[in-house]
N, C-alpha and C positions, 0 to 999 in steps of 0.2 A: 750119328753125327761124327764126322771125321775129327780126329785130334791132330794138333800140330805135329808134323813128322810122320804121319800115317797117310796111306793112299786114300785118295778121295773116291767116292762111288763112281761107277761107270754110268753116267747119265746121258740121255739124248732127248732132244726137244726140237720143236719147230720154231724157226726164226721168223722175223717180220717179212722176209722175202719169200716165205713158204718153203724154204729148204730145211732139211734136217741138219742138226748139229750134234755131233757126238763129242762129248768132253774128251774121250780117249784119243780122238783124232788130233788133238792139240798137243799131245805129248811131244817133248823135245823143245818146248818153248814155255816161257812163263805165261800164266793165265791169271788175269785179274777178273774175278767174277763178282759183280756187285748186284745185290738184291735191293730193289726199291719198291715203294708202295704202289704208285700209279703213274702211267703215262700222262704227260701234259699238265701235271700239277706243278706249282712253283718250285718246291724243293727238289723234286725229281728232275725237272727241266734244268735247273741250275747244276745239279750233279752231272747229268748227261753232258751238258755243255763243257763242264770242267774236264771230264774225261776226253771229250772231243778235242778240246783245245790242246791237251797234252798228248793226244794220240801219236803224233809223229815221234815224240820222245819215248813213249812206251814201245813203239815198233823198233826204235834204235836199240832198245834193250832186249829185243827178241821176246816181246810180250804182246799177247792178244788181250783185248778187253771185251767182256761179254756182260751185258745187262740182263737181269732176270726179273720179271714181275708176272703177276697173274693175268695181265691184259692179253687180249687176243692177238694173233698174228697181224690182223688188219689194223688194230690200234697201234701196234708196234711199227708197222710200215708207215703209217701216217705220222707218228711221232718222230721216227728216224728221218723221214723226208723233210719235215718241217724244221727240224733242228740240225739237219745235214750231218747226221751221225755216221762216221766211217766204220763203226763196229756193229756187230750183230746183237740183236735183242731177242732173247728166248721167251716164248710164251709158255708159262707154267700154270695153265688153267686148272690142271688137276693137282697142283701143289707138290708134285714129286720132288722137284729140285728144292723147293722151300722146306719140305719135311726132311730131306736128306741133310740139309745144313741147319735145321732147327731155327728158322728165322720167322716163324709165325707165332706170335704171342699176343696176349691181351693188351690192347692199347685203349687210351681214353681220348676221345675227340669231342670237344664241346660238351663235356660232362657225360658222354655216353660211352659205355664199354663195348668194344668189338674186337674180333680177332683180325689182325693185320700183319703185314710184313714189317718187321723191324729193320730199318736201313742197316745193311751189313755188307762187308766186303771180305772176300777170301782171296788170298794169293796162293796159287798152286805152282810148285816148282816144275822144272822140265821133266822130272821123273814121275810126275803125277801125284806128288805128296803135298799135303797142306803145309805151306811155309809160314803163313801168318793169317790172323783173322782180326777184323775190326767189327765190333757190334755196337749198335746204338749210335751209329755214325752221325756226326754233325757235318753238313756239306761244306761250309767254307774251309778251303785249304786241304780237304781230305784227299782229293785226287793227287795232289803234289806229294803228300805224305806217302801214299801208296807207291808212286813213281820212285821216290827217294829210297824206298825199301828194296827195290829190285837192283841187284848188282849192275853197275855200268860196264860197258864194254871197254 
């Protein structure tokens, strides 16, 4: 797991449109990488919409937004189309990205324990180093907090 100030792992994955995304290809700009449990669930939909609505402001600050979950590329494509998301969603079915950022932990849902993605966001600076992390994220206002952390032009 990368520490703040250290380089992030060189990861690659398949996005909802079927194309490959290499994290290293985004060097030179800020990267907001948010991990979420599941496409088309209420909290995850609200989080995606918040990042969508602020996306022009993220782009003004030379930042890319990437969503990551264990859903399939097809599920991501449907979710992105339905919510009109302007950013890419990475399918992490084998949990490579999740494990690299240590976001899979035991959770309790309706009294049952299971392993799931803990909603987390990571801000990567233009040099490819982890600038900040948020774990156990609560959705309301979170996207704005992340935006406010990125230096303005």
